C-alpha positions in Angstrom: -26.4 7.8 -5.8 -29.4 8.1 -8.1 -31.4 11.2 -8.9 -33.5 12.2 -5.9 -36.5 13.8 -7.6 -38.7 13.2 -10.5 -41.1 15.9 -11.5 -44.3 15.2 -13.4 -46.8 17.8 -14.6 -50.4 17.1 -13.5 -53.2 19.6 -14.3 -50.8 22.6 -14.4 -49.3 21.5 -11.1 -46.2 19.7 -10.4 -46.2 16.4 -8.5 -42.9 15.3 -7.0 -42.0 11.7 -6.6 -39.1 10.7 -4.5 -36.4 8.1 -4.4 -35.3 7.3 -0.9 -31.7 8.6 -1.5 -30.8 11.6 0.6 -28.8 14.4 -1.1 -25.4 15.5 0.3 -25.5 19.3 0.6 -22.2 20.4 2.2 -20.1 20.5 5.4 -20.4 22.6 8.5 -17.4 22.3 10.7 -16.9 18.5 11.1 -20.4 17.6 10.2 -21.5 16.4 6.7 -25.0 17.7 6.1 -27.6 15.9 4.0 -31.2 16.7 3.0 -34.2 14.6 1.9 -37.8 13.5 2.5 -39.0 11.7 5.6 -38.1 8.2 4.5 -34.4 9.2 4.2 -34.2 8.9 7.9 -34.7 5.1 7.5 -32.3 4.5 4.7 -29.2 4.3 7.0 -28.1 5.1 10.5 -27.3 8.8 11.1 -25.2 10.6 13.7 -28.1 13.1 14.0 -31.5 13.5 12.3 -33.1 16.9 12.4 -36.8 16.2 11.8 -38.7 19.3 10.7 -42.2 17.8 10.5 -45.1 18.4 12.8 -45.7 14.7 13.5 -43.4 12.1 15.0 -43.6 8.3 14.6 -43.7 7.5 18.4 -45.4 9.1 21.4 -43.6 10.6 24.4 -40.8 12.3 22.5 -38.7 14.3 24.9 -39.0 18.0 24.2 -35.8 19.6 23.1 -35.0 22.2 25.7 -31.6 23.6 24.8 -29.0 23.3 22.1 -26.3 22.7 24.7 -27.9 19.2 25.2 -27.7 18.3 21.5 -24.9 15.8 21.9 -26.5 14.1 24.9 -27.5 10.6 23.5 -29.7 9.9 26.6 -31.9 12.9 25.7 -32.1 12.2 22.0 -32.1 8.3 21.7 -35.7 7.9 20.5 -35.4 6.7 16.9 -32.8 4.4 15.4 -30.7 7.5 15.0 -30.4 10.4 17.5 -33.2 12.8 16.5 -33.9 16.4 17.1 -37.5 17.3 16.4 -38.1 20.9 15.3 -41.9 21.1 14.8 -42.7 23.3 11.8 -46.1 23.3 10.2 -46.1 22.7 6.4 -45.1 25.9 4.5 -44.6 27.7 7.8 -41.5 28.7 9.9 -40.4 28.2 13.5 -40.2 31.0 16.1 -36.7 30.4 17.3 -34.6 33.6 17.7 -31.1 34.1 16.4 -29.3 32.9 19.6 -31.1 29.5 19.3 -29.7 28.9 15.9 -26.3 30.1 17.0 -26.2 27.4 19.7 -27.6 24.7 17.4 -25.1 25.4 14.6 -22.3 25.5 17.1 -23.3 22.0 18.4 -23.9 20.6 14.9 -20.5 21.7 13.7 -18.9 19.5 16.4 -20.5 16.3 15.1 -17.8 14.3 13.2 -20.4 12.4 11.2 -23.5 12.6 9.0 -26.5 14.9 9.8 -29.8 14.5 8.0 -32.3 17.3 7.7 -35.8 16.2 6.6 -39.4 17.2 6.5 -42.2 15.2 4.9 -41.4 15.7 1.2 -37.9 17.4 1.4 -39.0 20.7 -0.1 -39.8 23.8 1.9 -39.1 23.0 5.5 -36.0 21.0 4.7 -34.7 23.9 2.6 -35.6 26.4 5.3 -33.6 24.5 8.0 -30.7 24.1 5.6 -30.7 27.8 4.9 -30.6 28.5 8.6 -27.9 26.0 9.4 -25.5 27.0 6.6 -26.3 30.7 6.7 -25.7 31.0 10.4 -22.6 28.9 10.1 -21.1 31.3 7.6 -22.1 34.3 9.8 -20.4 32.6 12.8 -17.3 32.1 10.6 -17.5 28.3 11.0 -16.0 26.5 8.0 -18.6 25.8 5.3 -18.0 23.7 2.2 -18.8 24.4 -0.6 -17.6 27.9 0.2 -20.3 30.2 1.4 -19.7 33.9 2.0 -21.9 36.0 4.3 -22.9 38.1 1.3 -24.0 35.1 -0.8 -27.7 34.6 -1.5 -28.4 31.7 1.0 -31.6 30.4 -0.7 -29.9 30.3 -4.1 -26.9 28.6 -2.6 -29.1 25.9 -0.9 -31.2 25.3 -3.9 -28.1 24.8 -6.0 -26.2 22.5 -3.6 -29.3 20.6 -2.4 -30.5 20.2 -6.1 -34.0 21.3 -5.0 -35.6 24.3 -6.9 -38.5 24.3 -4.4 -36.4 24.6 -1.3 -38.1 27.3 0.8 -41.8 27.5 0.1 -43.8 30.7 0.5 -43.3 34.2 1.9 -43.5 33.1 5.5 -40.4 30.9 5.2 -38.5 33.5 3.1 -39.3 36.2 5.6 -38.0 34.1 8.5 -34.7 33.6 6.7 -34.4 37.4 6.4 -35.5 37.8 10.0 -32.4 35.9 11.0 -30.3 38.4 9.1 -29.5 36.1 6.2 -29.3 37.6 2.8 -31.5 36.5 -0.1 -33.2 38.0 -3.1 -34.6 34.7 -4.3 -38.3 34.2 -4.9 -40.2 31.7 -2.8 -41.4 28.7 -4.7 -44.9 28.7 -6.0 -46.4 26.6 -3.2 -49.9 27.0 -4.6 -48.9 25.1 -7.7 -47.2 22.2 -5.9 -49.3 19.1 -5.7 -48.4 16.3 -3.3 -49.8 12.9 -4.2 -52.1 11.6 -1.5 -50.0 8.5 -1.0 -47.2 10.8 0.3 -49.3 12.6 2.8 -49.8 11.4 6.4 -47.5 8.3 6.2 -44.2 7.4 4.8 -44.6 5.8 1.4 -41.8 3.4 2.3 -43.8 2.2 5.3 -47.0 2.0 3.3 -45.3 -0.3 0.8 -43.8 -2.4 3.5 -40.3 -1.5 2.2 -37.4 -2.7 4.3 -34.5 -0.5 5.2 
């Protein structure tokens, strides 16, 4: 697997260009968890895709009403891979309470396969969801690999294992992680200095280039 990110300085900001390769982060229960940008969902079939963007590629997506239905393929068969859409505005956080994440992590841990978490670019929202999944799993005493204790700094752990220094962008996302009772003393990435090339906004670059997957 090649390097996922290439960083380039542009006018005192940092532009991130992506390969399509998702990055393996770790294991929760039976599930192998990956992270990446939006186009990672098209690289290969997945047993579950957790889409943390605000936009979806097709209309009439069934709204996810309960984590207990996560393994129901009739509810989630919308994309080429079963997809759970968690709508999170860029650099923001969801409003789900602790019990929702407990149910979600319990269901994800039962999936004997590959689970992809992605947002548009694979930075903040992807990192946020990964922190929630792995941090809650550790709190619920579900087996996590690499090892993660409940006293570990969850943001630092995700940034290291996801190989993404900008995972979790801004104070809002950091505060949400703490709201769930997860420990971190890490600083949010400097979102104001992160520049996203226009070609990467609003549409998958893979689709714009007519790339086949």
